C-alpha positions as CSV (number, residue, x, y, z in Angstrom):
1,M,-33.0,13.0,-10.7
2,K,-30.5,13.1,-7.8
3,I,-27.9,10.4,-8.0
4,L,-25.4,9.7,-5.2
5,L,-22.2,7.8,-5.9
6,A,-21.2,6.5,-2.5
7,A,-17.7,5.3,-1.5
8,I,-16.6,3.8,1.8
9,N,-12.8,4.0,1.9
10,A,-10.5,2.1,4.2
11,K,-8.9,5.2,5.6
12,Y,-9.5,9.0,5.5
13,I,-6.3,9.6,3.5
14,H,-7.7,7.3,0.7
15,S,-9.9,8.5,-2.1
16,N,-12.1,6.5,-4.5
17,L,-11.0,6.9,-8.1
18,A,-13.9,4.9,-9.4
19,V,-16.7,7.2,-8.3
20,Y,-14.9,10.3,-9.6
21,S,-14.3,8.5,-12.9
22,L,-18.0,7.6,-13.2
23,Q,-19.0,11.2,-12.5
24,A,-16.5,12.7,-14.9
25,Y,-17.4,10.3,-17.7
26,A,-21.1,11.0,-17.3
27,R,-20.6,14.7,-17.3
28,E,-18.6,14.5,-20.6
29,N,-20.9,12.0,-22.3
30,A,-24.3,12.7,-21.0
31,P,-24.2,16.3,-19.7
32,E,-27.9,16.8,-19.8
33,L,-28.4,13.8,-17.4
34,S,-25.5,14.4,-15.0
35,E,-26.2,17.7,-13.4
36,E,-27.3,16.1,-10.2
37,I,-24.7,13.4,-9.7
38,Y,-23.0,13.8,-6.4
39,I,-20.1,12.0,-4.6
40,K,-20.1,11.1,-0.9
41,E,-17.0,9.5,0.6
42,Y,-17.0,7.8,4.0
43,T,-14.6,5.5,5.8
44,I,-15.0,2.1,7.4
45,N,-14.1,3.7,10.7
46,Q,-17.4,5.6,10.7
47,L,-20.4,4.1,12.4
48,T,-22.9,2.6,10.0
49,D,-25.6,4.7,11.6
50,Q,-23.6,7.9,10.9
51,I,-23.4,7.0,7.2
52,L,-27.1,6.0,7.2
53,M,-28.1,9.4,8.6
54,D,-26.0,11.3,6.1
55,L,-27.5,9.4,3.2
56,Y,-31.0,10.2,4.5
57,K,-30.2,13.9,4.7
58,E,-29.2,13.8,1.0
59,Q,-32.6,12.4,-0.1
60,P,-31.3,10.8,-3.3
61,D,-33.4,9.2,-6.0
62,A,-30.6,6.6,-6.5
63,I,-27.6,5.5,-4.5
64,C,-24.7,3.6,-6.3
65,F,-22.2,1.9,-3.9
66,S,-18.7,1.1,-4.9
67,C,-18.0,-2.3,-3.4
68,Y,-14.6,-3.8,-2.3
69,I,-13.4,-6.4,0.2
70,W,-12.7,-3.7,2.8
71,N,-16.2,-2.2,2.7
72,I,-18.6,-4.8,1.6
73,T,-19.7,-5.8,5.1
74,Q,-20.6,-2.2,5.9
75,V,-22.4,-1.8,2.5
76,K,-24.5,-4.9,3.2
77,E,-25.5,-3.5,6.6
78,L,-26.6,-0.3,4.8
79,L,-28.5,-2.2,2.1
80,V,-30.8,-3.7,4.8
81,E,-31.6,-0.3,6.4
82,I,-31.8,2.1,3.5
83,P,-35.2,0.9,2.2
84,K,-36.7,1.5,5.6
85,I,-35.9,5.2,5.6
86,L,-35.7,5.9,1.9
87,P,-38.3,3.5,0.4
88,K,-38.4,5.2,-3.0
89,T,-34.6,5.4,-3.4
90,M,-33.2,3.0,-6.0
91,I,-30.0,1.1,-5.0
92,W,-27.3,0.0,-7.5
93,L,-23.9,-1.6,-6.8
94,G,-20.6,-1.8,-8.7
95,G,-17.0,-2.8,-8.1
96,P,-15.0,-6.0,-7.9
97,E,-16.7,-7.4,-4.8
98,V,-20.0,-7.7,-6.6
99,T,-18.9,-8.2,-10.3
100,Y,-18.2,-11.9,-10.3
101,H,-21.2,-13.3,-8.5
102,P,-23.9,-10.7,-9.3
103,V,-26.9,-13.1,-9.5
104,E,-26.2,-14.5,-6.0
105,M,-25.7,-11.0,-4.6
106,L,-29.1,-9.8,-5.9
107,E,-30.9,-12.9,-4.7
108,A,-29.4,-12.4,-1.2
109,Y,-30.2,-8.6,-1.3
110,P,-33.4,-8.2,-3.3
111,M,-33.7,-4.6,-2.3
112,V,-30.8,-3.9,-4.7
113,R,-32.2,-3.0,-8.2
114,G,-29.1,-4.1,-10.1
115,I,-25.3,-4.4,-10.4
116,M,-22.9,-2.8,-12.8
117,K,-20.3,-5.4,-13.7
118,G,-16.7,-4.7,-14.4
119,E,-15.7,-1.3,-15.8
120,G,-18.5,1.0,-15.0
121,E,-18.1,4.3,-17.0
122,E,-20.0,3.4,-20.1
123,T,-22.5,1.2,-18.3
124,F,-23.3,4.1,-15.9
125,V,-24.0,6.5,-18.8
126,Q,-26.3,3.9,-20.3
127,L,-28.1,3.5,-17.0
128,L,-28.6,7.3,-16.9
129,H,-30.5,7.0,-20.2
130,A,-32.5,4.0,-18.9
131,W,-33.5,6.0,-15.8
132,N,-34.5,8.8,-18.1
133,G,-36.9,6.4,-19.9
134,E,-34.9,6.4,-23.2
135,V,-33.9,2.7,-23.1
136,A,-34.8,-0.5,-21.3
137,Y,-32.6,-2.5,-19.0
138,Y,-32.6,-5.5,-21.2
139,D,-30.9,-3.5,-23.9
140,L,-27.9,-2.6,-21.7
141,D,-24.6,-4.5,-21.6
142,G,-22.7,-4.8,-18.3
143,I,-25.6,-5.1,-15.9
144,T,-27.3,-7.8,-13.8
145,Y,-30.7,-6.6,-12.5
146,W,-34.1,-7.6,-11.1
147,E,-36.6,-7.9,-14.0
148,E,-39.7,-6.9,-12.1
149,A,-42.2,-8.2,-14.6
150,A,-40.7,-11.6,-14.6
151,G,-39.8,-11.5,-10.9
152,E,-36.3,-12.9,-11.5
153,V,-32.7,-11.8,-12.0
154,W,-31.5,-11.2,-15.5
155,N,-27.8,-11.3,-16.3
156,N,-27.0,-9.3,-19.4
157,P,-23.8,-9.7,-21.5
158,D,-20.6,-8.0,-20.2
159,Q,-19.7,-4.5,-21.4
160,K,-17.0,-4.0,-24.0
161,T,-13.7,-2.9,-22.5
162,M,-13.0,0.8,-22.5
163,D,-10.6,2.7,-24.6
164,M,-8.4,4.3,-21.9
165,N,-8.0,7.5,-23.9
166,K,-11.7,8.1,-23.7
167,L,-11.6,8.4,-20.0
168,P,-11.6,12.0,-18.7
169,F,-9.0,13.4,-16.3
170,V,-11.0,13.4,-13.0
171,Y,-8.7,15.8,-11.0
172,Q,-9.8,19.5,-11.4
173,D,-10.5,20.8,-8.0
174,M,-7.6,19.6,-5.9
175,D,-9.1,21.1,-2.7
176,L,-11.2,17.9,-2.6
177,F,-8.0,15.9,-2.3
178,R,-6.0,17.9,0.3
179,H,-4.3,15.6,2.8
180,K,-5.2,12.5,0.7
181,I,-3.4,10.1,-1.5
182,V,-4.1,10.9,-5.2
183,Y,-4.7,7.7,-7.3
184,Y,-3.9,7.8,-11.0
185,E,-4.7,5.1,-13.7
186,S,-2.7,5.0,-16.9
187,S,-3.5,1.4,-17.8
188,R,-6.0,-1.4,-17.2
189,G,-5.5,-5.1,-17.2
190,C,-2.3,-7.1,-16.6
191,P,-0.1,-9.2,-18.9
192,F,0.2,-11.9,-16.2
193,S,-2.2,-14.5,-15.0
194,C,-1.6,-14.9,-11.3
195,S,-4.3,-17.1,-10.0
196,Y,-4.9,-15.1,-6.8
197,C,-5.5,-11.8,-8.6
198,L,-8.6,-10.4,-10.2
199,S,-6.5,-8.6,-12.8
200,S,-5.8,-12.0,-14.4
201,V,-9.5,-12.4,-15.1
202,E,-9.5,-9.5,-17.6
203,K,-7.3,-10.4,-20.5
204,C,-7.4,-7.1,-22.3
205,L,-4.4,-4.9,-21.4
206,R,-4.9,-1.3,-22.4
207,F,-2.8,1.9,-22.0
208,R,-3.6,5.5,-21.9
209,D,-1.5,7.4,-24.4
210,A,1.8,8.4,-22.9
211,R,1.5,12.0,-24.2
212,R,-1.8,12.4,-22.4
213,V,-0.3,10.8,-19.3
214,V,2.6,13.2,-19.0
215,K,0.3,16.2,-19.5
216,E,-1.9,15.0,-16.6
217,L,1.1,14.3,-14.4
218,Q,2.3,17.8,-15.1
219,F,-0.9,19.0,-13.5
220,F,0.0,17.1,-10.3
221,I,3.5,18.5,-10.4
222,D,2.2,22.1,-10.8
223,Q,-0.2,21.6,-8.0
224,K,2.7,20.2,-5.8
225,V,0.6,17.1,-4.9
226,P,2.6,15.2,-2.1
227,Q,2.0,11.7,-3.6
228,V,0.5,10.3,-6.8
229,K,-0.1,6.5,-6.6
230,F,-0.4,4.7,-9.9
231,V,-2.9,1.9,-9.7
232,D,-1.6,0.2,-12.8
233,R,-1.0,-3.5,-12.0
234,T,2.4,-3.8,-13.7
235,F,3.4,-0.3,-14.7
236,N,6.6,-1.3,-16.6
237,C,5.2,-4.1,-18.7
238,N,5.6,-1.7,-21.6
239,K,9.2,-0.8,-21.2
240,K,9.4,2.0,-23.7
241,R,6.3,3.7,-22.4
242,A,7.4,3.4,-18.7
243,I,10.8,4.9,-19.5
244,K,9.2,7.8,-21.3
245,I,7.0,8.6,-18.3
246,W,9.9,8.1,-15.8
247,K,12.1,10.4,-17.8
248,Y,9.4,13.1,-17.9
249,I,8.9,12.8,-14.1
250,K,12.6,13.2,-13.6
251,E,13.0,16.1,-15.9
252,H,10.0,18.0,-14.4
253,D,10.6,17.2,-10.8
254,Q,9.8,20.2,-8.5
255,G,11.2,18.5,-5.4
256,V,7.9,17.8,-3.7
257,T,5.8,15.2,-5.5
258,N,6.4,11.5,-5.0
259,F,5.2,8.9,-7.5
260,H,4.4,5.3,-6.5
261,F,4.6,2.5,-9.1
262,E,3.8,-1.2,-8.9
263,I,6.4,-3.0,-11.1
264,A,7.9,-6.3,-12.2
265,A,11.5,-5.9,-11.2
266,D,12.8,-8.6,-13.6
267,L,11.5,-6.5,-16.5
268,L,13.8,-3.6,-15.7
269,D,16.4,-3.4,-18.4
270,E,19.7,-1.3,-18.3
271,E,18.0,1.8,-19.7
272,S,15.2,1.6,-17.1
273,L,17.8,1.2,-14.3
274,E,19.8,4.1,-15.4
275,V,16.8,6.4,-15.4
276,L,15.7,5.2,-11.9
277,E,19.2,5.6,-10.5
278,D,19.3,9.2,-11.7
279,M,16.1,10.1,-9.8
280,R,16.0,12.6,-6.9
281,P,15.9,10.7,-3.6
282,G,12.2,10.4,-2.7
283,L,10.9,11.2,-6.2
284,V,9.8,7.6,-6.9
285,Q,8.9,4.5,-4.8
286,L,8.5,1.0,-6.1
287,E,6.2,-1.8,-5.0
288,I,7.4,-5.2,-6.2
289,G,5.3,-8.3,-5.7
290,I,7.6,-11.4,-5.1
291,Q,4.9,-13.5,-3.3
292,S,7.1,-16.6,-3.2
293,T,10.5,-17.8,-4.3
294,N,9.4,-21.4,-4.5
295,P,9.5,-22.4,-8.2
296,E,6.8,-25.1,-7.7
297,T,4.5,-22.5,-6.1
298,L,5.2,-19.9,-8.8
299,K,4.4,-22.4,-11.5
300,E,1.1,-23.4,-9.8
301,I,-0.2,-19.9,-9.4
302,H,0.8,-19.0,-13.0
303,R,3.2,-16.3,-11.9
304,T,6.0,-15.4,-14.3
305,M,9.1,-14.3,-12.4
306,N,12.8,-14.7,-12.6
307,F,13.8,-14.3,-9.0
308,E,17.5,-14.1,-9.8
309,K,16.9,-11.1,-12.0
310,V,14.6,-9.6,-9.4
311,A,17.3,-9.9,-6.7
312,E,20.0,-8.4,-8.9
313,R,17.8,-5.4,-9.8
314,V,16.6,-4.8,-6.3
315,K,20.1,-4.9,-4.9
316,R,21.3,-2.5,-7.6
317,I,18.6,0.0,-6.9
318,N,19.3,-0.3,-3.2
319,Q,23.0,0.6,-3.8
320,K,22.0,4.0,-5.1
321,G,19.8,4.6,-2.0
322,N,17.5,7.0,-3.8
323,I,14.3,4.9,-4.1
324,H,12.1,3.3,-1.5
325,Q,11.4,-0.3,-2.4
326,H,8.4,-2.3,-1.0
327,L,8.6,-6.1,-1.5
328,D,5.6,-8.4,-0.9
329,L,5.3,-12.0,0.1
330,I,2.0,-14.0,0.4
331,A,1.6,-16.8,2.9
332,G,-0.9,-19.6,2.1
333,L,-0.1,-20.2,-1.5
334,P,-0.1,-23.8,-2.9
335,Y,2.9,-26.0,-2.4
336,E,4.4,-23.7,0.3
337,N,4.4,-25.0,3.8
338,Y,5.6,-23.2,6.9
339,C,9.3,-24.1,6.4
340,R,9.3,-23.3,2.7
341,F,7.7,-19.9,3.4
342,G,10.5,-19.2,5.9
343,Q,12.9,-19.8,3.0
344,S,11.0,-17.4,0.8
345,F,11.2,-14.9,3.6
346,D,14.9,-15.3,4.0
347,D,15.5,-15.0,0.3
348,V,13.6,-11.7,0.1
349,F,15.0,-10.3,3.4
350,K,18.5,-10.6,2.1
351,L,17.6,-8.0,-0.5
352,R,17.0,-5.6,2.3
353,P,14.1,-3.6,0.9
354,Q,12.8,-0.7,2.9
355,Q,9.5,-2.6,3.5
356,L,8.9,-6.3,3.5
357,Q,5.2,-7.0,3.7
358,L,4.3,-10.5,5.0
359,G,0.7,-10.8,3.7
360,F,-1.8,-13.6,3.7
361,L,-3.6,-15.0,0.7
362,K,-7.1,-13.6,0.1
363,V,-9.4,-15.9,-1.9
364,L,-11.1,-13.4,-4.0
365,K,-14.5,-14.0,-5.7
366,G,-14.0,-14.6,-9.4
367,S,-10.3,-15.6,-9.2
368,Y,-8.9,-18.9,-10.3
369,M,-7.7,-19.4,-6.7
370,E,-11.4,-19.6,-5.7
371,E,-12.0,-22.3,-8.3
372,M,-9.0,-24.3,-7.0
373,A,-9.8,-23.9,-3.3
374,A,-11.3,-27.4,-2.9
375,T,-8.3,-29.0,-4.8
376,Y,-5.9,-27.2,-2.4
377,K,-8.1,-28.2,0.6
378,M,-8.1,-24.5,1.3
379,Q,-10.2,-23.1,4.2
380,Y,-10.7,-19.4,4.2
381,Q,-12.9,-16.9,5.9
382,N,-16.5,-16.5,4.7
383,R,-16.4,-12.8,5.6
384,P,-14.2,-10.2,3.8
385,P,-11.3,-10.1,3.2
386,F,-11.7,-13.9,2.7
387,E,-8.3,-14.6,4.2
388,V,-6.8,-18.1,4.1
389,L,-7.1,-20.2,7.3
390,S,-5.4,-23.4,6.2
391,T,-4.4,-25.3,3.1
392,R,-3.1,-28.8,2.3
393,W,0.4,-27.5,3.1
394,L,-0.2,-25.0,5.9
395,S,-2.2,-25.6,9.1
396,Y,-4.2,-23.0,11.0
397,K,-1.6,-23.3,13.7
398,D,1.1,-22.3,11.2
399,V,-1.0,-19.4,10.1
400,I,-1.3,-18.1,13.7
401,R,2.5,-18.5,14.0
402,L,3.1,-16.5,10.8
403,K,0.7,-13.8,12.1
404,E,3.0,-13.5,15.2
405,V,6.0,-13.3,12.9
406,E,4.3,-10.6,10.8
407,D,3.8,-8.4,13.9
408,M,7.5,-8.6,14.7
409,V,8.5,-7.8,11.1
410,E,6.3,-4.7,11.2
411,V,7.7,-3.5,14.5
412,Y,11.4,-4.4,14.2
413,Y,12.0,-4.2,10.4
414,N,9.4,-2.2,8.5
415,S,9.4,0.6,11.1
416,G,13.0,1.3,10.1
417,M,13.8,2.0,13.7
418,F,16.2,-0.9,14.3
419,D,18.2,-1.3,11.1
420,K,21.7,-1.7,12.5
421,T,20.6,-3.8,15.5
422,I,18.5,-6.2,13.4
423,A,21.3,-6.5,10.8
424,E,23.7,-7.5,13.6
425,L,21.3,-10.0,15.1
426,V,20.6,-11.5,11.7
427,Q,24.3,-11.9,11.0
428,R,24.6,-13.9,14.3
429,M,21.5,-16.0,13.8
430,K,22.1,-16.7,10.1
431,H,18.4,-17.0,9.2
432,P,16.3,-13.8,9.4
433,F,13.1,-15.7,9.7
434,R,14.4,-17.5,12.8
435,L,15.1,-14.1,14.4
436,F,11.6,-12.9,14.1
437,E,10.3,-16.2,15.3
438,H,12.4,-15.8,18.4
439,L,11.1,-12.2,18.9
440,A,7.5,-13.5,18.6
441,D,8.2,-16.2,21.2
442,Y,9.8,-13.6,23.5
443,Y,6.7,-11.3,23.2
444,K,4.4,-14.2,24.0
445,E,6.4,-15.4,27.0
446,H,6.4,-11.9,28.5
447,G,2.8,-11.0,27.7
448,Y,3.8,-8.1,25.4
449,Q,1.6,-9.1,22.5
450,E,-1.6,-7.4,23.7
451,V,0.0,-4.2,24.9
452,N,0.3,-0.9,23.0
453,H,4.0,0.0,23.4
454,T,5.6,3.3,23.0
455,K,8.5,3.7,20.6
456,L,11.0,3.8,23.4
457,A,9.5,0.7,25.0
458,R,10.1,-1.2,21.8
459,Y,13.8,-0.4,22.1
460,E,13.8,-1.4,25.8
461,I,12.1,-4.8,25.0
462,L,14.6,-5.5,22.2
463,Y,17.5,-4.7,24.6
464,D,16.1,-7.2,27.2
465,F,15.6,-9.7,24.4
466,M,19.3,-9.4,23.4
467,K,20.4,-9.8,27.1
468,E,18.6,-13.1,27.1
469,V,19.6,-14.5,23.7
470,T,23.1,-13.0,23.0
471,P,24.5,-12.1,26.4
472,S,28.2,-12.5,25.3
473,K,27.8,-9.9,22.6
474,L,25.6,-7.5,24.5
475,D,28.1,-4.6,24.5
476,R,28.3,-4.5,20.7
477,L,24.6,-4.9,20.3
478,Q,23.9,-2.2,22.9
479,R,26.0,0.2,20.8
480,R,24.1,-0.7,17.7
481,L,20.7,-0.2,19.5
482,T,21.9,3.2,20.8
483,F,22.9,4.2,17.3
484,D,19.5,3.2,16.0
485,L,17.7,5.2,18.7
486,Y,19.5,8.4,18.0
487,W,19.4,7.9,14.3
488,C,15.6,8.0,14.4
489,E,14.8,10.1,17.5
490,N,16.0,13.4,18.8
491,I,15.6,12.3,22.4
492,K,17.2,14.4,25.1
493,N,16.5,12.2,28.1
494,R,19.0,9.3,27.7
495,P,17.4,5.9,28.3
496,E,18.9,3.5,30.8
497,F,19.9,0.9,28.2
498,C,22.1,3.4,26.4
499,G,24.4,3.6,29.5
500,E,26.2,6.8,30.5
501,P,26.7,9.6,28.0
502,T,29.6,8.8,25.8
503,V,30.5,12.5,25.1
504,T,31.1,14.8,28.0
505,K,29.5,18.2,28.6
506,E,32.9,19.8,28.2
507,E,33.5,18.1,24.9
508,E,30.0,19.2,23.7
509,N,30.6,22.8,24.7
510,I,33.9,23.0,22.9
511,F,32.5,21.3,19.7
512,Y,29.5,23.6,19.4
513,K,31.5,26.7,20.2
514,H,33.9,25.8,17.3
515,E,31.0,25.0,15.0
516,E,29.4,28.3,15.7
517,E,32.6,30.0,14.7
518,M,33.8,27.9,11.8
519,H,31.2,25.3,10.8
520,L,33.8,22.6,10.1
521,F,31.4,19.7,10.3
522,L,27.8,21.2,10.6
523,K,28.2,23.1,7.4
524,E,24.4,23.2,6.7
525,F,23.9,25.0,10.1
526,R,25.4,28.4,9.0
527,G,23.5,31.1,10.7
528,Y,22.6,29.0,13.7
529,D,24.1,29.7,17.1
530,R,25.5,27.0,19.4
531,R,22.3,26.6,21.4
532,Q,20.2,26.0,18.3
533,M,22.7,23.5,16.9
534,R,22.8,21.6,20.2
535,K,19.0,21.4,20.1
536,M,18.8,20.0,16.6
537,T,21.7,17.5,16.8
538,H,23.1,14.8,19.1
539,L,26.7,13.7,19.6
540,E,27.5,10.0,20.3
541,R,30.8,8.2,20.6
542,Q,30.9,4.6,19.3
543,G,34.4,3.1,19.8
544,H,37.0,5.6,18.6
545,Q,34.5,7.4,16.3
546,V,32.2,10.3,17.3
547,Y,29.0,10.9,15.3
548,A,26.8,13.9,15.0
549,F,23.1,13.1,14.3
550,D,21.6,16.0,12.4
551,Y,17.8,16.1,12.8
552,L,17.2,19.2,10.7
553,H,18.4,17.5,7.5
554,R,16.9,14.1,7.5
555,D,17.2,11.5,4.7
556,P,14.3,11.9,2.3
557,I,13.8,8.2,1.9
558,T,14.2,6.9,5.5
559,K,13.4,10.1,7.4
560,K,16.3,9.4,9.6
561,A,18.8,11.9,10.8
562,K,21.8,12.8,8.7
563,V,24.9,11.2,10.3
564,L,28.2,12.9,10.2
565,E,31.6,11.6,11.4
566,I,33.2,14.3,13.5
567,L,36.3,15.1,15.5
568,I,36.1,16.4,19.1
């Protein structure tokens, strides 16, 4: 029997850990039934017809789709067409997007034979035995299916939660994951009960043995995998275990692999901080969900967080400058109107993370937020990703406004291209949120919103914006903007907004001649001649100080040029 595990990922660089886990578990626990289990990965950017044609060429006896908010629309389109070209192929579904309303899903799409609910590894093995005629569907836990004899949908009891140590390590042939993010799972469940998150539905928090984890991480280290992204919901909820794994990563670092963790910053103790502070720059990156700083909101969504502790720990990690921090906010939560969200934004912005994601609430099926939607007078999209449109506290007009602000945050903060300029502007405007509102207004007024701008155009637009809003301080801001440009870009044609060159050709010639001979400042360029050094650096005078921007030796966190203070 040929079985196809089909995944439609959001991007090409993504991989679907779920289907690989199903395949690996089946091969280990039902080897005689799993010889013809194949995986096919697609992306949502592919035409549905292309995927349909590829599925037809495979001629499978069964197709099992892994369903999420980002792909369910495309999966539903395929469900309607597959029976027309593969009438004998059995269709099964699994994943969070079909787990929590399985009966409704099957009634809406009767061509689907059944749904695997929740964790799928053990359920999938049992299904293999059912397909082999050894057991009946009604004997299986963890499925909802069409009982053909009765002509109705039967919803069986849920499957028991998995022992994480029974799950096989799915990564063997790394050629399958070249140029892709590698996802790794060392725990399931979450100790918290945030009402917007599906992890709160499953109360059973389980861990993979740390000794097994470090052994598997060593495989990634040996293979020099560029990035390993832990999918654990709160990696450091077990402090002792987290520290053990972090120490191992630090001690066995080969200078290439980066590890991504989602953590609760307020759970970081002194020992955890000391370990993190001793990491190689770029070895680890942290994702920290703040969501809101409004105590009333946090209480309503059942989120446990001490923001003062979070702020103190984020600032401390930032001081060391060796770890990329990504902080999240969610717009549309209960008890948070437009102005109060602006305050949450200002609170988090002051921590100066490398990334500040302004996201919007998604009302996920099966979540407590879905149950409370009517109480909150919450309107949200019927189509995935079920994003909030309005609430009792936030109008749709406010949502549109926040979308505009989000765009400006992505361009002028998260890009990292304007750090010094934005810091200066924030200092003058006092409230970071107001700055990005002003930028959004400026883009609308000048028709810039619907245009794809080059990087250089973004600098030019910001310069024009500063001319309009802070004309008296333009000289200082222009210097900041010029610094930001050369900090990020090795650009040889000087833009008009930068003004005339601040270092003369004669000064440059003398500097590079001396560096070729003595390497007083560009010490890491030994062996390079003056022409090569000139090509890979830029000299810029700001006030009485001259800076050399070194593009060969960039910061491993920000990817910006190394900046040296020099004398010429």
